[in-house]
C-alpha positions as CSV (number, residue, x, y, z in Angstrom):
1,X,0.0,0.0,0.0
2,X,1.2,3.5,-0.8
3,X,1.8,6.0,2.0
4,X,3.2,9.6,1.9
5,X,5.2,12.0,4.0
6,X,4.9,15.7,3.5
7,X,8.1,17.7,3.8
8,X,9.6,21.1,3.1
9,X,11.9,21.1,0.1
10,X,15.0,21.5,2.3
11,X,14.1,18.5,4.5
12,X,13.2,16.6,1.4
13,X,16.6,17.2,-0.2
14,X,18.3,16.0,3.1
15,X,16.0,12.9,3.2
16,X,17.0,11.9,-0.4
17,X,20.7,12.2,0.6
18,X,20.2,10.3,3.9
19,X,16.8,8.7,4.4
20,X,16.2,9.4,8.1
21,X,12.7,9.8,9.5
22,X,12.0,11.2,12.9
23,X,10.5,9.5,15.9
24,X,8.4,12.2,17.5
25,X,7.4,12.4,21.1
26,X,4.3,14.2,22.3
27,X,6.2,17.5,22.9
28,X,7.2,17.7,19.2
29,X,3.7,17.4,17.8
30,X,1.2,20.2,16.9
31,X,-1.8,18.7,18.8
32,X,-1.6,19.4,22.5
33,X,-3.9,16.4,23.2
34,X,-1.3,13.9,21.9
35,X,-0.6,11.0,24.2
36,X,-2.4,12.8,27.1
37,X,-4.4,10.5,29.4
38,X,-7.8,11.8,30.6
39,X,-8.0,12.7,34.3
40,X,-10.0,9.6,34.9
41,X,-7.6,7.3,33.2
42,X,-4.6,8.9,34.8
43,X,-6.2,8.4,38.3
44,X,-7.0,4.7,37.5
45,X,-3.4,4.0,36.2
46,X,-1.9,5.6,39.3
47,X,-4.2,3.5,41.5
48,X,-3.3,0.3,39.7
49,X,0.4,1.0,39.9
50,X,0.3,1.9,43.6
51,X,-1.6,-1.3,44.4
52,X,0.8,-3.4,42.3
53,X,4.1,-1.9,43.4
54,X,3.2,-1.1,47.0
55,X,6.1,0.7,48.7
56,X,8.2,0.7,45.4
57,X,5.8,3.1,43.7
58,X,7.0,6.7,43.0
59,X,5.6,9.4,40.7
60,X,8.2,8.7,38.0
61,X,6.6,5.3,37.4
62,X,4.0,6.7,35.1
63,X,6.7,8.5,33.1
64,X,8.7,5.2,32.8
65,X,5.6,3.4,31.4
66,X,3.9,6.0,29.3
67,X,6.7,8.2,27.9
68,X,8.7,5.4,26.3
69,X,7.3,5.6,22.8
70,X,7.2,8.0,19.9
71,X,5.5,8.0,16.6
72,X,6.4,8.2,12.9
73,X,3.4,9.6,11.0
74,X,2.5,8.8,7.4
75,X,-0.7,9.5,5.4
76,X,-2.8,7.7,2.8
77,X,-3.3,10.9,0.7
78,X,-1.1,12.9,-1.5
79,X,-3.5,15.6,-2.6
80,X,-4.9,17.1,0.5
81,X,-4.8,20.9,0.2
82,X,-4.6,21.5,4.0
83,X,-1.7,19.1,4.4
84,X,0.2,20.6,1.5
85,X,-0.3,24.0,3.2
86,X,0.6,22.9,6.8
87,X,3.3,20.3,6.3
88,X,4.8,21.1,2.9
89,X,5.7,24.7,3.3
90,X,2.5,26.1,1.8
91,X,2.8,24.1,-1.5
92,X,6.5,25.1,-1.9
93,X,7.6,21.7,-0.5
94,X,7.2,18.1,-1.6
95,X,6.1,14.7,-0.4
96,X,7.8,11.3,-0.7
97,X,5.8,8.2,-1.5
98,X,6.6,4.8,0.1
99,X,5.4,1.3,-0.5
100,X,4.7,-0.6,2.7
101,X,3.7,-4.2,2.9
102,X,0.9,-4.3,5.5
103,X,1.9,-7.9,6.3
104,X,5.4,-6.9,7.3
105,X,5.3,-3.1,7.8
106,X,8.6,-2.9,9.7
107,X,10.4,-3.8,6.6
108,X,10.0,-0.1,5.9
109,X,13.1,0.4,8.1
110,X,16.6,-0.4,7.1
111,X,17.3,-1.8,10.6
112,X,14.4,-3.4,12.4
113,X,13.7,-6.1,14.9
114,X,10.4,-7.6,15.7
115,X,9.1,-6.4,19.1
116,X,5.8,-6.7,20.8
117,X,6.0,-3.1,21.8
118,X,6.2,-1.8,18.2
119,X,3.0,-1.1,16.2
120,X,1.8,0.1,12.9
121,X,-1.8,1.2,12.8
122,X,-4.3,3.6,11.5
123,X,-5.2,6.5,13.8
124,X,-8.6,6.4,15.4
125,X,-10.6,9.6,15.0
126,X,-13.2,10.2,17.7
127,X,-15.1,12.8,19.8
128,X,-14.2,11.5,23.2
129,X,-10.7,10.5,24.4
130,X,-11.6,8.3,27.3
131,X,-10.3,4.7,27.5
132,X,-13.5,2.9,28.4
133,X,-12.2,-0.5,29.3
134,X,-11.4,-1.3,32.9
135,X,-7.7,-0.5,33.7
136,X,-5.6,-3.2,35.2
137,X,-1.9,-3.9,35.6
138,X,-2.2,-6.3,32.7
139,X,-3.5,-3.8,30.1
140,X,-1.4,-0.7,30.7
141,X,0.2,-1.1,27.2
142,X,-3.3,-1.2,25.8
143,X,-4.1,2.0,27.6
144,X,-1.0,3.7,26.3
145,X,-1.6,2.5,22.7
146,X,-5.2,3.9,22.9
147,X,-4.0,7.4,23.7
148,X,-1.2,7.2,21.1
149,X,-3.5,6.3,18.3
150,X,-6.5,8.4,19.2
151,X,-7.1,11.9,17.8
152,X,-10.0,14.3,17.6
153,X,-12.3,13.7,14.6
154,X,-11.4,17.2,13.4
155,X,-8.1,15.7,12.2
156,X,-9.8,13.0,10.1
157,X,-8.8,14.7,6.8
158,X,-5.1,13.6,7.5
159,X,-5.9,9.9,7.1
160,X,-2.9,9.2,9.3
161,X,-1.2,5.9,10.0
162,X,1.4,5.7,12.7
163,X,4.4,3.6,13.6
164,X,4.6,3.5,17.4
165,X,8.2,2.8,18.4
166,X,10.1,2.8,21.7
167,X,12.9,5.4,22.1
168,X,15.6,2.7,22.3
169,X,14.7,1.5,18.7
170,X,16.2,4.7,17.3
171,X,19.1,4.2,14.9
172,X,20.5,7.8,15.0
173,X,20.3,10.7,17.4
174,X,20.8,14.2,16.0
175,X,22.2,16.8,18.5
176,X,22.3,20.6,18.1
177,X,25.8,21.8,18.8
178,X,24.5,25.2,19.6
179,X,22.4,24.0,22.6
180,X,24.0,25.0,25.9
181,X,23.6,21.5,27.2
182,X,25.3,19.9,24.2
183,X,28.5,18.8,26.1
184,X,26.4,17.5,29.0
185,X,24.4,15.4,26.6
186,X,27.5,13.9,25.1
187,X,28.7,13.1,28.6
188,X,25.4,11.5,29.6
189,X,25.5,9.3,26.5
190,X,29.1,8.3,27.1
191,X,30.1,9.6,23.7
192,X,33.4,11.2,22.8
193,X,32.7,14.3,20.7
194,X,35.7,13.6,18.5
195,X,34.2,10.3,17.4
196,X,30.9,11.5,16.1
197,X,30.0,12.8,12.6
198,X,29.3,16.5,12.3
199,X,27.4,18.4,9.6
200,X,27.3,22.2,9.9
201,X,25.8,22.8,13.4
202,X,24.5,19.3,14.0
203,X,26.1,16.1,15.3
204,X,24.9,12.6,14.3
205,X,25.3,9.7,16.8
206,X,25.0,6.1,15.6
207,X,23.1,4.6,18.6
208,X,24.1,1.0,17.9
209,X,27.8,1.8,17.2
210,X,28.2,3.5,20.6
211,X,26.1,0.9,22.5
212,X,24.5,3.7,24.6
213,X,23.0,2.7,27.9
214,X,19.2,2.5,27.8
215,X,18.9,4.6,30.9
216,X,21.0,7.4,29.5
217,X,19.1,7.2,26.2
218,X,15.8,7.5,28.1
219,X,17.0,10.6,29.9
220,X,17.8,12.3,26.6
221,X,14.5,11.1,25.1
222,X,12.4,12.7,27.9
223,X,14.4,15.9,27.8
224,X,14.8,16.0,24.0
225,X,13.0,19.3,23.4
226,X,15.2,21.0,26.0
227,X,18.6,19.5,25.1
228,X,18.2,19.8,21.3
229,X,18.0,16.1,20.6
230,X,16.1,14.3,17.8
231,X,15.7,10.6,17.4
232,X,15.5,8.9,14.0
233,X,15.0,5.6,12.2
234,X,16.7,4.8,8.9
235,X,14.3,4.2,6.1
236,X,14.8,1.2,3.8
237,X,15.7,2.9,0.4
238,X,13.8,0.2,-1.4
239,X,10.6,1.5,0.1
240,X,11.0,5.0,-1.5
241,X,9.0,5.1,-4.8
242,X,8.5,8.6,-6.0
243,X,8.5,12.3,-5.2
244,X,5.7,14.9,-5.7
245,X,6.6,18.6,-5.9
246,X,4.3,21.4,-4.7
247,X,2.6,23.6,-7.2
248,X,4.7,26.6,-6.0
249,X,8.0,24.8,-6.4
250,X,10.0,26.7,-9.1
251,X,12.6,25.4,-11.5
252,X,15.5,26.7,-9.5
253,X,14.3,24.9,-6.4
254,X,13.8,21.7,-8.4
255,X,17.3,22.1,-9.7
256,X,18.8,22.4,-6.2
257,X,16.9,19.4,-5.1
258,X,18.3,17.1,-7.8
259,X,21.7,18.6,-8.0
260,X,22.4,17.4,-4.5
261,X,24.4,14.2,-4.2
262,X,21.9,11.4,-3.9
263,X,23.3,8.0,-2.9
264,X,22.5,4.6,-4.4
265,X,20.1,2.8,-4.3
266,X,17.9,5.9,-4.0
267,X,19.5,7.4,-7.1
268,X,18.4,4.5,-9.3
269,X,14.7,5.3,-8.3
270,X,14.9,8.8,-9.8
271,X,17.4,8.6,-12.7
272,X,17.4,6.4,-15.7
273,X,20.3,4.0,-16.5
274,X,22.5,6.6,-18.2
275,X,21.6,9.3,-15.6
276,X,20.3,11.6,-18.4
277,X,16.7,12.2,-17.2
278,X,14.6,12.2,-14.0
279,X,11.8,9.7,-13.4
280,X,9.2,9.0,-10.7
281,X,8.9,12.7,-10.0
282,X,5.6,14.4,-10.3
283,X,4.6,18.1,-10.3
284,X,1.3,19.3,-8.9
285,X,-0.8,22.0,-10.5
286,X,-4.2,23.6,-9.8
287,X,-7.3,22.1,-11.4
288,X,-8.9,24.7,-13.6
289,X,-12.5,24.2,-12.3
290,X,-12.3,22.5,-8.8
291,X,-10.5,23.0,-5.6
292,X,-8.2,20.1,-6.4
293,X,-4.6,19.3,-7.2
294,X,-3.6,17.5,-10.4
295,X,-0.3,15.7,-10.8
296,X,1.7,15.2,-14.0
297,X,5.0,13.6,-14.7
298,X,7.9,15.9,-14.3
299,X,9.6,15.7,-17.7
300,X,12.7,17.9,-17.5
301,X,15.9,16.2,-18.4
302,X,18.7,16.1,-15.9
303,X,20.9,17.4,-18.6
304,X,18.9,20.6,-18.5
305,X,20.3,21.4,-15.1
306,X,23.9,21.2,-16.2
307,X,23.8,24.2,-18.5
């Protein structure tokens, strides 16, 4: 099945060079209701944990159990006007299409392991947020998943599907070198700054290479918005199928997008065998009669950009 990710042109160019997709926690999302338990559910969860853990319970227990996962959002639709406006730089951006096998959705990632705590599911749109089943120590994961996959029905136009992934399944962490806590973060992760890869004002950390302690990773995950950290998964290049350009993308912007050095095997998706022309790229335009977008094959030759 085809899914799509809306991006700015700048982020899209970076993605085609290095296909990283962000795992977002609740603090990084534009809906303040994301992952938030209702007052009733929160009270029931706390009561269940207190009863189960007795004297070992403390207030951090809910954080340890309910702040462990983030999401990667994709959509079924490539022609939604609001999403082009909100997530693709007001039609000056792009979207990337992916093919995902619903029988093995985690093949979408270059590095993946089968875990019971990883999910791929359609978002449930509803009026009320409440988890209506009785809460017990045995269904806390079900409670968490309910709140991670539920959104107001006002968002139904997004037709969103989500990967729900624990923080420790990240492949790469990106750190902002300009953040005042940058050196403290490196120290907490047990990483030597001279051993990491830098690009402009960012640092990339290969989580598996450095064998970072799970507890240290969780600390950075929880504080990510404060310490300038972002968590990413690497997308399987074979899943990338095409690119759609916004109706306001001009030829100069398109030129900069495809002049960037794109690595194999992504390059073979977008260039023919002799690298003379671009393929699997589409340009949107406005329908002459309706409030709709139309897509046509982008036909410019790659050689046109070399003049």
